[in-house]
Each structure stands twice: as C-alpha cells, then as structure tokens.
TORLOKE-269696 format. One record per residue (C-alpha): x, y, z; residue number from 0; residue in three letters. Coordinates in nm, 3 decimals. Layout:
<recs>
<px:X py:Y pz:Z fidren:NUM tinu:ala>
...
</recs>
This chain:
<recs>
<px:0.892 py:0.192 pz:2.517 fidren:0 tinu:met>
<px:0.569 py:0.185 pz:2.308 fidren:1 tinu:lys>
<px:0.517 py:0.044 pz:1.948 fidren:2 tinu:ile>
<px:0.230 py:0.096 pz:1.744 fidren:3 tinu:leu>
<px:0.211 py:-0.215 pz:1.514 fidren:4 tinu:val>
<px:0.038 py:-0.185 pz:1.192 fidren:5 tinu:asp>
<px:-0.224 py:-0.448 pz:1.085 fidren:6 tinu:thr>
<px:0.017 py:-0.608 pz:0.816 fidren:7 tinu:asn>
<px:0.268 py:-0.728 pz:1.087 fidren:8 tinu:ile>
<px:0.002 py:-0.912 pz:1.284 fidren:9 tinu:phe>
<px:-0.139 py:-1.046 pz:0.950 fidren:10 tinu:leu>
<px:0.194 py:-1.182 pz:0.858 fidren:11 tinu:asp>
<px:0.214 py:-1.384 pz:1.184 fidren:12 tinu:ile>
<px:-0.164 py:-1.497 pz:1.205 fidren:13 tinu:tyr>
<px:-0.195 py:-1.621 pz:0.848 fidren:14 tinu:ile>
<px:0.160 py:-1.713 pz:0.812 fidren:15 tinu:asn>
<px:0.246 py:-1.500 pz:0.514 fidren:16 tinu:arg>
<px:0.529 py:-1.647 pz:0.327 fidren:17 tinu:glu>
<px:0.845 py:-1.420 pz:0.299 fidren:18 tinu:gly>
<px:0.717 py:-1.189 pz:0.582 fidren:19 tinu:phe>
<px:0.623 py:-1.402 pz:0.892 fidren:20 tinu:val>
<px:0.988 py:-1.470 pz:1.000 fidren:21 tinu:lys>
<px:1.097 py:-1.103 pz:1.051 fidren:22 tinu:asp>
<px:0.748 py:-1.002 pz:1.172 fidren:23 tinu:ser>
<px:0.750 py:-1.269 pz:1.427 fidren:24 tinu:leu>
<px:1.094 py:-1.218 pz:1.546 fidren:25 tinu:asn>
<px:1.040 py:-0.841 pz:1.577 fidren:26 tinu:ala>
<px:0.744 py:-0.902 pz:1.811 fidren:27 tinu:leu>
<px:0.927 py:-1.173 pz:2.011 fidren:28 tinu:lys>
<px:1.219 py:-0.915 pz:2.056 fidren:29 tinu:leu>
<px:0.951 py:-0.641 pz:2.173 fidren:30 tinu:ala>
<px:0.798 py:-0.884 pz:2.426 fidren:31 tinu:ser>
<px:1.136 py:-0.992 pz:2.548 fidren:32 tinu:ser>
<px:1.213 py:-0.626 pz:2.632 fidren:33 tinu:gln>
<px:0.888 py:-0.560 pz:2.783 fidren:34 tinu:ser>
<px:0.772 py:-0.315 pz:2.515 fidren:35 tinu:ile>
<px:0.421 py:-0.217 pz:2.513 fidren:36 tinu:asn>
<px:0.252 py:-0.305 pz:2.168 fidren:37 tinu:leu>
<px:-0.044 py:-0.108 pz:2.047 fidren:38 tinu:tyr>
<px:-0.285 py:-0.141 pz:1.773 fidren:39 tinu:ile>
<px:-0.521 py:0.115 pz:1.649 fidren:40 tinu:ser>
<px:-0.882 py:0.023 pz:1.721 fidren:41 tinu:cys>
<px:-0.961 py:0.105 pz:1.369 fidren:42 tinu:ser>
<px:-0.733 py:-0.176 pz:1.267 fidren:43 tinu:ser>
<px:-0.920 py:-0.460 pz:1.438 fidren:44 tinu:ile>
<px:-1.204 py:-0.465 pz:1.202 fidren:45 tinu:thr>
<px:-0.956 py:-0.483 pz:0.910 fidren:46 tinu:asp>
<px:-0.755 py:-0.751 pz:1.089 fidren:47 tinu:phe>
<px:-1.079 py:-0.955 pz:1.139 fidren:48 tinu:his>
<px:-1.209 py:-0.917 pz:0.796 fidren:49 tinu:tyr>
<px:-0.875 py:-1.022 pz:0.635 fidren:50 tinu:thr>
<px:-0.845 py:-1.327 pz:0.871 fidren:51 tinu:leu>
<px:-1.205 py:-1.437 pz:0.792 fidren:52 tinu:ala>
<px:-1.142 py:-1.412 pz:0.420 fidren:53 tinu:lys>
<px:-0.804 py:-1.594 pz:0.437 fidren:54 tinu:ser>
<px:-0.918 py:-1.854 pz:0.683 fidren:55 tinu:leu>
<px:-1.268 py:-1.885 pz:0.544 fidren:56 tinu:his>
<px:-1.409 py:-1.880 pz:0.885 fidren:57 tinu:ser>
<px:-1.555 py:-1.564 pz:1.081 fidren:58 tinu:lys>
<px:-1.561 py:-1.768 pz:1.399 fidren:59 tinu:glu>
<px:-1.191 py:-1.859 pz:1.365 fidren:60 tinu:lys>
<px:-1.114 py:-1.499 pz:1.290 fidren:61 tinu:ala>
<px:-1.311 py:-1.395 pz:1.603 fidren:62 tinu:lys>
<px:-1.094 py:-1.638 pz:1.809 fidren:63 tinu:glu>
<px:-0.777 py:-1.497 pz:1.672 fidren:64 tinu:leu>
<px:-0.889 py:-1.142 pz:1.745 fidren:65 tinu:val>
<px:-0.953 py:-1.234 pz:2.103 fidren:66 tinu:ile>
<px:-0.608 py:-1.383 pz:2.113 fidren:67 tinu:asp>
<px:-0.452 py:-1.071 pz:1.969 fidren:68 tinu:leu>
<px:-0.624 py:-0.845 pz:2.226 fidren:69 tinu:leu>
<px:-0.452 py:-1.048 pz:2.500 fidren:70 tinu:lys>
<px:-0.119 py:-0.944 pz:2.370 fidren:71 tinu:arg>
<px:-0.175 py:-0.588 pz:2.284 fidren:72 tinu:val>
<px:-0.316 py:-0.256 pz:2.406 fidren:73 tinu:arg>
<px:-0.567 py:-0.068 pz:2.197 fidren:74 tinu:leu>
<px:-0.492 py:0.267 pz:2.090 fidren:75 tinu:ala>
<px:-0.795 py:0.482 pz:2.058 fidren:76 tinu:lys>
<px:-0.934 py:0.661 pz:1.756 fidren:77 tinu:val>
<px:-1.117 py:0.978 pz:1.819 fidren:78 tinu:asp>
<px:-1.259 py:1.278 pz:1.619 fidren:79 tinu:asp>
<px:-0.904 py:1.438 pz:1.596 fidren:80 tinu:asp>
<px:-0.759 py:1.127 pz:1.444 fidren:81 tinu:cys>
<px:-1.018 py:1.123 pz:1.165 fidren:82 tinu:ile>
<px:-0.997 py:1.486 pz:1.096 fidren:83 tinu:tyr>
<px:-0.632 py:1.485 pz:1.103 fidren:84 tinu:ser>
<px:-0.610 py:1.191 pz:0.877 fidren:85 tinu:ala>
<px:-0.835 py:1.361 pz:0.616 fidren:86 tinu:ile>
<px:-0.617 py:1.664 pz:0.576 fidren:87 tinu:ile>
<px:-0.294 py:1.471 pz:0.614 fidren:88 tinu:ser>
<px:-0.047 py:1.482 pz:0.324 fidren:89 tinu:pro>
<px:-0.041 py:1.111 pz:0.341 fidren:90 tinu:met>
<px:-0.205 py:0.927 pz:0.039 fidren:91 tinu:lys>
<px:-0.410 py:0.668 pz:0.211 fidren:92 tinu:asp>
<px:-0.660 py:0.789 pz:0.493 fidren:93 tinu:ile>
<px:-0.619 py:0.434 pz:0.663 fidren:94 tinu:glu>
<px:-0.239 py:0.496 pz:0.706 fidren:95 tinu:asp>
<px:-0.297 py:0.849 pz:0.826 fidren:96 tinu:ala>
<px:-0.538 py:0.750 pz:1.076 fidren:97 tinu:val>
<px:-0.273 py:0.493 pz:1.203 fidren:98 tinu:val>
<px:-0.016 py:0.766 pz:1.219 fidren:99 tinu:asp>
<px:-0.256 py:1.008 pz:1.404 fidren:100 tinu:arg>
<px:-0.337 py:0.742 pz:1.648 fidren:101 tinu:val>
<px:0.036 py:0.671 pz:1.709 fidren:102 tinu:ala>
<px:0.086 py:1.037 pz:1.798 fidren:103 tinu:ser>
<px:-0.201 py:1.042 pz:2.035 fidren:104 tinu:asn>
<px:-0.083 py:0.725 pz:2.208 fidren:105 tinu:ala>
<px:0.261 py:0.859 pz:2.241 fidren:106 tinu:gly>
<px:0.448 py:0.569 pz:2.079 fidren:107 tinu:val>
<px:0.804 py:0.580 pz:2.004 fidren:108 tinu:asp>
<px:0.743 py:0.446 pz:1.639 fidren:109 tinu:phe>
<px:0.507 py:0.259 pz:1.407 fidren:110 tinu:ile>
<px:0.627 py:-0.079 pz:1.315 fidren:111 tinu:leu>
<px:0.497 py:-0.166 pz:0.958 fidren:112 tinu:thr>
<px:0.617 py:-0.378 pz:0.650 fidren:113 tinu:arg>
<px:0.499 py:-0.091 pz:0.415 fidren:114 tinu:asn>
<px:0.707 py:0.191 pz:0.527 fidren:115 tinu:lys>
<px:0.655 py:0.343 pz:0.183 fidren:116 tinu:lys>
<px:0.285 py:0.411 pz:0.283 fidren:117 tinu:asp>
<px:0.399 py:0.625 pz:0.582 fidren:118 tinu:phe>
<px:0.620 py:0.861 pz:0.373 fidren:119 tinu:ile>
<px:0.452 py:1.174 pz:0.510 fidren:120 tinu:asn>
<px:0.391 py:1.037 pz:0.858 fidren:121 tinu:ala>
<px:0.452 py:1.249 pz:1.162 fidren:122 tinu:ser>
<px:0.599 py:0.948 pz:1.351 fidren:123 tinu:asn>
<px:0.911 py:0.755 pz:1.319 fidren:124 tinu:lys>
<px:0.831 py:0.436 pz:1.115 fidren:125 tinu:val>
<px:1.047 py:0.111 pz:1.115 fidren:126 tinu:leu>
<px:1.017 py:-0.215 pz:0.931 fidren:127 tinu:thr>
<px:1.076 py:-0.527 pz:1.124 fidren:128 tinu:pro>
<px:1.422 py:-0.566 pz:0.969 fidren:129 tinu:gln>
<px:1.503 py:-0.222 pz:1.091 fidren:130 tinu:glu>
<px:1.349 py:-0.270 pz:1.431 fidren:131 tinu:phe>
<px:1.535 py:-0.615 pz:1.482 fidren:132 tinu:leu>
<px:1.887 py:-0.439 pz:1.360 fidren:133 tinu:ser>
<px:1.856 py:-0.143 pz:1.587 fidren:134 tinu:gln>
<px:1.707 py:-0.282 pz:1.911 fidren:135 tinu:tyr>
</recs>
C-alpha cells in the first residue's frame, strides 16, 4: 500500500500541534507498523521547511528536520503534467490540486490529510488520520 501524506500531517508531528499531533502521529505509526510506503510531494518539502523554520525560529533546525523526514518517506515527483493539470483542476487551491495530481501519478491508494475539505474535488481517495485509524 502507498499513501501520499499531506504537509499538515507532518507539521502536526514535527511542531507538536496541539489537538492534532496525537491522531497524526498514531496514523503514521500504524502505517509504519504495516510497512505502508509513505510519500510526500516534492513541492511540499519547501512548504514544510518554511513552516518549520518560522515556527522554530531556526532555518538550521528546520533543515535537520527535513533531513529526518526524508529518511522516513519517499518523494513523489512533480512534473509538467502535475502543474498543468492542477491549474485546470476544479479544486479551489492550486497547491492541493498539485498534491492530488502527484498522488495520481505516484499511484497511491489515498491521500492522508487533516484538511479533507480542501480536497472535495480531488480525483483520489482522501482520508483524515481518524478515518485511517478506524479503517485500517
């Protein structure tokens, strides 16, 4: 099984977002225990780093955490098709549309996100951490 993990899930864990960290962490622990391959969009790495650096007030610490993340996940490539498809997608946010297209190209089983409402018009199945925990 393959899961594309949205940036917000990793940020919940790495910056310990109150109210979200427990479910996000438990979902990734469950995936790891079942040897599920976790992916993140290449385009999400810069967002992840930027948000970490801002939250932690340290670009160096953010870089260390990006390196840590990259040891745990696989990168899903962003190509021309992802960008052009995202631009014409019915999804409201182009960033989320890119994630959806990247997920399709990577052949994942679903996208794991805390913001399911952002993926209303997604072409992929989308689960929240709570849904994943209850279904698997």
